[in-house]
VEXDREN-2710 file (C-alpha; in Angstrom, 1 decimal):
% VEXDREN-2710
k/r/px/py/pz
1/MET/75.9/266.4/131.0
2/GLN/78.9/264.9/132.1
3/ALA/81.8/267.1/131.1
4/GLN/84.8/265.3/129.9
5/THR/88.0/268.0/130.4
6/VAL/91.6/267.9/128.6
7/SER/94.4/269.6/129.4
8/MET/97.0/270.6/126.6
9/THR/100.2/272.9/126.1
10/HIS/100.9/272.6/123.1
11/TRP/90.0/280.6/117.2
12/SER/84.0/284.3/117.6
13/ARG/82.0/285.8/116.6
14/ILE/83.0/289.2/118.1
15/ILE/80.1/290.1/120.6
16/PRO/79.8/293.9/120.8
17/ALA/80.2/294.5/124.3
18/VAL/83.3/293.0/124.3
19/LEU/85.5/294.2/121.2
20/LEU/89.4/294.5/122.1
21/PRO/90.8/298.0/121.5
22/LEU/92.7/298.4/118.4
23/SER/96.0/299.1/120.4
24/LEU/95.5/295.5/121.5
25/LEU/95.1/294.3/118.2
26/ALA/98.3/296.1/116.8
27/ALA/100.5/294.5/119.8
28/VAL/102.0/292.0/117.9
29/PRO/105.5/290.7/119.2
30/ALA/108.7/291.2/117.0
31/GLY/109.1/287.5/117.1
32/ALA/107.2/284.1/117.3
33/ALA/103.8/285.0/119.4
34/THR/103.5/283.3/123.0
35/LYS/101.3/280.5/122.4
36/PRO/98.9/279.6/125.8
37/ALA/98.5/276.2/127.2
38/LEU/94.7/275.0/126.0
39/LYS/92.1/273.0/127.8
40/VAL/89.5/271.6/125.9
41/THR/86.1/270.7/127.0
42/VAL/83.3/268.5/126.0
43/VAL/80.3/270.7/126.5
44/ALA/77.5/268.9/124.4
45/GLN/78.0/265.7/122.8
46/GLY/75.7/263.1/121.0
47/LEU/74.9/265.7/118.8
48/GLN/74.6/265.0/114.6
49/LEU/76.4/267.8/112.5
50/PRO/76.1/270.9/114.9
51/TRP/76.8/273.6/112.2
52/ASP/76.8/276.9/114.2
53/LEU/76.3/278.4/117.8
54/ALA/75.5/281.8/119.7
55/PHE/75.1/282.8/122.9
56/LEU/72.3/285.3/124.8
57/PRO/72.7/287.5/127.2
58/ASP/72.2/285.3/130.2
59/ARG/75.5/283.0/128.5
60/SER/72.8/280.2/127.7
61/MET/73.7/279.4/123.9
62/LEU/71.7/278.2/121.0
63/PHE/72.7/276.1/118.4
64/THR/71.3/274.4/115.1
65/GLN/71.9/270.7/113.4
66/ARG/72.0/271.0/110.0
67/ASP/70.2/267.9/108.6
68/ARG/67.9/267.0/111.3
69/LYS/66.8/271.2/111.3
70/THR/66.5/271.5/114.8
71/LEU/67.4/274.6/117.3
72/SER/68.5/273.4/120.4
73/LEU/69.1/276.0/123.6
74/ARG/72.2/274.6/125.8
75/ARG/71.7/276.9/129.6
76/THR/74.3/277.7/131.8
77/ASP/74.0/274.4/133.9
78/GLY/74.4/272.2/130.8
79/THR/71.1/270.8/130.4
80/ILE/69.8/271.0/126.9
81/ARG/66.2/271.7/125.4
82/ARG/64.6/271.8/121.9
83/ILE/63.4/275.1/120.6
84/PHE/62.2/273.9/117.3
85/THR/62.5/271.5/115.0
86/ALA/61.7/271.7/111.1
87/PRO/59.6/274.0/110.8
88/ASN/57.2/274.6/107.6
89/HIS/59.3/274.2/104.6
90/MET/62.5/273.9/105.8
91/TRP/64.8/272.0/103.8
92/SER/67.9/270.1/104.2
93/SER/69.9/268.4/101.4
94/GLY/73.7/267.6/100.5
95/GLU/75.4/270.9/102.2
96/THR/72.2/273.0/102.7
97/GLY/70.4/272.6/106.3
98/LEU/69.5/274.4/108.9
99/MET/73.1/276.3/109.1
100/SER/73.7/279.6/110.7
101/VAL/72.4/281.3/113.8
102/GLU/73.1/284.8/115.3
103/VAL/71.4/286.6/118.3
104/ALA/69.9/290.0/117.0
105/ALA/72.0/292.9/118.7
106/ASP/68.6/293.9/120.6
107/PHE/67.6/290.7/122.2
108/ALA/67.0/292.3/125.2
109/ARG/64.2/294.3/124.1
110/THR/62.6/292.1/120.9
111/ARG/64.0/288.2/122.0
112/ALA/65.3/288.3/118.2
113/PHE/67.7/286.0/116.5
114/MET/68.0/284.8/113.0
115/THR/69.0/281.7/111.4
116/CYS/70.2/280.6/107.5
117/HIS/68.3/277.7/106.0
118/GLY/67.4/276.0/103.6
119/TYR/63.8/276.0/102.1
120/ARG/61.3/274.5/99.5
121/LYS/57.6/274.5/99.1
122/PRO/56.3/271.4/97.9
123/GLY/56.5/271.3/94.0
124/GLY/59.0/274.7/94.5
125/ARG/62.5/275.0/94.0
126/PRO/65.1/274.7/96.5
127/GLU/66.3/278.1/97.8
128/VAL/68.1/279.6/101.1
129/ARG/66.5/282.0/103.5
130/VAL/67.6/284.2/106.4
131/VAL/64.9/284.1/108.8
132/ARG/64.3/286.5/112.1
133/TRP/62.6/284.4/115.0
134/ARG/61.3/285.1/118.6
135/LEU/62.0/283.1/121.3
136/ASN/59.7/282.8/124.0
137/ARG/60.2/284.1/127.3
138/ALA/60.3/280.6/129.0
139/ALA/62.9/279.8/126.3
140/THR/61.0/276.7/125.5
141/GLY/59.8/277.8/121.6
142/ALA/60.6/280.6/119.0
143/SER/57.6/282.0/116.7
144/TYR/58.7/283.1/113.0
145/VAL/58.7/286.9/112.9
146/ARG/59.6/288.0/109.1
147/THR/62.0/286.6/106.2
148/LEU/64.8/289.1/106.0
149/VAL/66.2/287.5/102.8
150/ALA/64.8/284.7/100.3
151/GLY/65.7/283.7/96.9
152/MET/69.6/282.8/97.8
153/PRO/70.0/280.3/95.1
154/SER/70.0/276.6/95.9
155/SER/71.1/273.3/93.4
156/GLY/70.3/269.8/95.4
157/GLY/72.0/271.7/98.5
158/ARG/75.8/271.9/96.9
159/HIS/77.5/275.4/98.2
160/GLY/74.5/276.4/100.3
161/GLY/76.8/278.9/102.5
162/CYS/75.7/280.0/104.7
163/ALA/77.4/282.6/107.7
164/LEU/75.7/285.6/109.6
165/VAL/77.6/287.7/111.7
166/LYS/76.4/291.2/113.3
167/GLY/77.7/294.2/112.4
168/SER/77.8/297.7/113.5
169/ARG/74.2/299.8/113.8
170/ASN/72.0/296.7/113.5
171/GLN/73.6/295.6/110.3
172/LEU/73.8/291.8/109.6
173/TYR/76.1/290.4/107.2
174/ILE/75.0/287.2/105.4
175/GLY/77.8/285.1/103.1
176/THR/76.0/283.1/100.8
177/GLY/77.0/280.2/98.2
178/ASP/77.3/279.9/94.5
179/ALA/75.0/276.9/94.4
180/ALA/77.7/275.6/91.9
181/THR/76.3/277.7/89.1
182/GLY/79.1/279.3/87.1
183/ARG/77.9/283.0/86.4
184/ASN/76.6/283.3/89.7
185/PRO/79.3/284.8/91.5
186/GLN/80.0/287.3/89.2
187/SER/76.7/288.4/88.7
188/LEU/75.2/291.3/90.2
189/GLY/71.6/289.9/89.5
190/SER/71.9/286.7/91.9
191/ARG/72.4/286.2/95.7
192/GLY/74.8/283.5/95.2
193/GLY/78.5/283.8/96.0
194/LYS/77.8/287.0/97.6
195/VAL/77.9/288.7/101.3
196/LEU/75.3/290.7/101.5
197/ARG/74.6/293.5/104.1
198/VAL/71.1/294.5/105.0
199/ASP/69.4/295.9/108.7
200/ALA/68.6/293.0/111.1
201/THR/65.3/294.0/111.7
202/THR/63.7/294.5/107.9
203/GLY/66.0/292.8/105.7
204/LYS/66.0/296.0/103.7
205/ALA/69.7/297.1/102.2
206/VAL/72.1/299.0/104.6
207/SER/71.8/302.9/103.3
208/THR/75.6/302.7/102.8
209/ASN/75.5/299.4/100.9
210/PRO/77.7/300.2/97.5
211/TYR/74.9/299.7/95.2
212/VAL/72.0/301.1/97.6
213/ARG/70.7/303.7/94.4
214/SER/69.8/300.7/92.4
215/SER/66.6/299.9/91.0
216/ASN/67.3/296.0/91.6
217/LYS/67.1/295.0/95.0
218/THR/69.3/292.2/95.0
219/LYS/72.3/294.8/93.9
220/ARG/71.2/296.9/96.7
221/ARG/71.6/294.2/99.2
222/ILE/75.5/293.5/97.7
223/PHE/78.3/294.2/99.9
224/THR/81.0/292.4/98.2
225/TYR/81.0/289.6/95.5
226/GLY/83.1/286.6/93.6
227/HIS/82.8/284.2/96.2
228/ARG/82.8/280.5/95.7
229/ASN/80.9/279.1/99.3
230/VAL/81.2/281.3/102.5
231/GLN/81.3/279.3/105.1
232/GLY/82.3/281.0/108.2
233/LEU/81.7/285.1/109.0
234/ALA/84.1/287.0/111.6
235/ARG/84.0/290.9/113.1
236/ARG/87.4/291.9/114.3
237/ALA/88.2/294.0/117.2
238/ASP/88.1/297.5/114.1
239/GLY/85.4/296.7/113.2
240/SER/86.4/294.8/109.8
241/ILE/84.5/291.5/108.7
242/TRP/86.4/288.7/107.6
243/SER/84.9/285.6/105.2
244/VAL/86.5/281.9/105.1
245/GLU/85.4/279.8/102.1
246/HIS/85.9/276.6/100.5
247/GLY/88.3/276.4/97.7
248/SER/88.0/273.9/94.5
249/TYR/90.6/271.5/94.4
250/ARG/92.9/274.4/96.6
251/ASP/92.9/277.6/97.7
252/ASP/90.6/278.0/100.9
253/GLU/90.7/281.3/101.4
254/VAL/90.2/284.2/104.6
255/ASN/89.4/287.6/103.0
256/ARG/89.4/291.0/104.8
257/LEU/86.1/292.1/103.4
258/VAL/86.3/295.6/101.5
259/LYS/82.9/297.1/100.4
260/LYS/82.1/296.6/96.5
261/ALA/85.2/294.4/96.6
262/ASN/85.3/291.5/93.8
263/TYR/87.1/288.2/95.1
264/GLY/87.7/287.0/91.8
265/TRP/85.8/283.3/91.5
266/ASN/84.7/283.1/88.3
267/PRO/84.3/279.1/87.4
268/VAL/82.6/279.7/83.5
269/ARG/85.9/280.0/81.5
270/ARG/85.6/277.8/78.6
271/ARG/88.3/275.9/76.6
272/SER/87.4/273.0/74.8
273/GLY/85.8/270.1/76.7
274/ASP/85.4/272.5/79.8
275/PRO/82.1/271.7/81.5
276/ALA/79.8/274.8/82.1
277/TYR/80.7/275.2/85.8
278/ASN/84.7/274.9/85.7
279/GLU/86.2/273.7/88.9
280/GLY/89.3/273.0/87.2
281/ALA/92.9/274.5/86.8
282/ASN/91.4/277.1/84.3
283/SER/89.5/278.6/87.7
284/PRO/91.8/280.0/90.3
285/MET/90.0/281.1/93.2
286/THR/90.9/284.7/92.5
287/ASP/91.0/285.1/88.7
288/HIS/92.6/288.1/88.0
289/SER/91.9/287.7/84.3
290/ILE/88.1/288.9/84.1
291/PRO/87.5/292.7/83.6
292/GLY/88.1/294.8/86.7
293/ARG/89.9/294.9/89.7
294/GLN/90.0/291.5/92.3
295/ARG/91.5/291.3/96.0
296/SER/93.3/288.7/96.6
297/ALA/93.0/286.5/100.1
298/ALA/94.6/287.6/103.1
299/TRP/95.1/283.7/103.7
300/ARG/95.1/280.6/101.5
301/SER/95.6/277.2/102.0
302/GLY/97.4/276.1/98.7
303/ASN/97.0/273.0/97.0
304/PRO/95.0/270.8/98.4
305/THR/91.9/272.5/100.2
306/VAL/91.6/271.6/103.6
307/ALA/88.1/272.6/103.8
308/THR/88.4/276.0/106.0
309/SER/84.7/276.3/107.3
310/GLY/84.0/278.4/111.0
311/ALA/86.0/282.0/112.1
312/ALA/86.6/283.8/115.4
313/PHE/88.7/286.3/116.5
314/VAL/90.1/285.3/119.8
315/GLY/90.4/287.7/122.8
316/SER/93.6/288.6/125.0
317/SER/94.2/285.3/127.2
318/TRP/95.6/283.9/124.2
319/ARG/98.7/286.1/125.0
320/GLY/100.5/286.5/121.9
321/TRP/98.0/285.5/119.6
322/ASN/95.1/287.7/121.0
323/GLY/93.4/289.0/118.2
324/ALA/94.2/286.1/116.1
325/LEU/91.3/284.7/113.3
326/ALA/90.6/281.3/114.8
327/VAL/89.5/279.1/111.5
328/THR/88.4/275.4/112.0
329/ALA/89.1/272.8/109.0
330/LEU/87.0/269.7/108.0
331/LYS/88.8/267.8/105.8
332/ASP/92.2/268.5/108.0
333/GLU/90.4/267.7/111.2
334/SER/92.2/270.5/112.4
335/LEU/92.2/274.4/114.1
336/ARG/94.9/277.4/112.7
337/LEU/95.2/280.6/114.2
338/LEU/95.9/283.4/111.6
339/LEU/97.9/286.6/113.1
340/PHE/97.0/289.2/110.9
341/SER/98.7/292.6/111.4
342/THR/95.9/295.9/111.9
343/SER/96.3/296.5/107.9
344/GLY/95.7/292.9/107.3
345/ARG/99.1/291.6/106.2
346/LEU/99.6/287.5/107.4
347/ARG/101.7/287.6/110.1
348/GLU/102.0/284.2/111.7
349/THR/99.9/280.7/111.7
350/TRP/99.6/278.2/114.3
351/LYS/98.1/274.7/114.3
352/PRO/97.9/273.8/117.8
353/ALA/98.3/270.1/118.5
354/ALA/95.1/270.0/121.2
355/LEU/93.1/269.9/118.2
356/ASP/94.8/268.1/115.2
357/GLY/93.0/265.0/114.3
358/ARG/91.6/264.5/118.1
359/TYR/87.7/265.6/117.3
360/GLY/87.6/264.8/114.2
361/ARG/86.2/267.3/111.3
362/LEU/86.1/270.7/112.7
363/ARG/82.9/272.7/111.8
364/GLY/82.1/276.2/113.6
365/ALA/83.8/278.3/115.8
366/VAL/82.2/281.1/118.0
367/ARG/84.1/283.3/121.0
368/GLY/81.6/282.9/123.9
369/PRO/81.1/285.9/126.6
370/ASP/83.7/284.0/128.9
371/GLY/86.5/284.7/126.4
372/ALA/86.8/280.9/125.7
373/LEU/86.3/279.8/122.1
374/TYR/83.5/277.0/121.5
375/LEU/83.8/275.2/118.2
376/THR/81.6/272.4/116.8
377/THR/82.4/268.9/115.1
378/SER/81.0/267.8/111.6
379/ASN/81.7/263.8/111.7
380/GLY/78.0/262.9/111.6
381/SER/77.6/260.9/114.6
382/ASP/78.1/261.5/118.2
383/ASP/79.4/265.2/117.0
384/LYS/80.6/267.6/120.3
385/ILE/80.9/271.0/121.1
386/LEU/84.2/271.8/122.6
387/LYS/85.1/274.9/124.8
388/VAL/88.5/275.9/124.3
389/THR/90.4/277.9/127.1
390/ALA/93.6/279.5/126.9
391/THR/94.9/279.1/130.4
392/GLY/98.4/280.9/130.2
END
């Protein structure tokens, strides 16, 4: 495929081998951070709603297309081959389909990767599942290994999530949506509106999870709760996990995840005439009036929503923005870089003109093994995968 390159002057899922030293992350200039020049290259096109991508050790790229329910492999020479299309009972509707993909930490030995997708048997209720697969040696197909987590709620496909990112020691974090059901985010018996933490091989709860001693299998897997619709997860150099989620009509959020924390989404407050699922003014994204302590967002969009989606931390080639979180936006058709202190305090924001409306709706964000930022578009036709390189 012929690459199209645009030079501009006007973010990754962190791969463990390239985690930045914490000292670099803390090196934030006292004044405005120096902005690098950006080069944007189209590395794949003619797609439909590519949702997420992940890199293999040989630098080839797996990517999903949500509604087509396809997983494809882009090799380093630019050629693309289909790995699978709509395996048994994979389901798409509305905002749900074949969504996130993540390569297992032990891929070199097991050739395993994970996907998050809608699932429905004939006559059954729809749900969202995380499945572990094995890529064959020829990288021409994949076989089912096991379902890691089933039963994440879905109702017609709305607020289906879903995001995956590796943690340390074979951990897998799973961000979920609330399925537009009001009581899900605050219920510790529901897998909706949560970030789960499981073993990436077995799907069992991690031994240090906050509720690991619970008799309830769902509760044992919960890391954080009180989320609306988690669209992106990213791991920072210090090991912390950050989430990006859609707001209602306001207040998209970036959250620094802290074990057992409640992020305060509770859309069930009832006043005269309120519906059961209340997304109106009575339901702030972080509702501090409910019992307990709720954790406020590290960044929020305000009113109106910009529909934030993917998330990735960028590296040293981004100069003063080294360690910033790159966040894509669908409605706003833009990219934002958010520079946080080591304690999680917002220091500075940047909305690069090179990616402001030029490519339409931006969905996924992943840092590649070459240090570049890879983005997916979500326009519904002739969608693209973009490579964004900071050139100095």
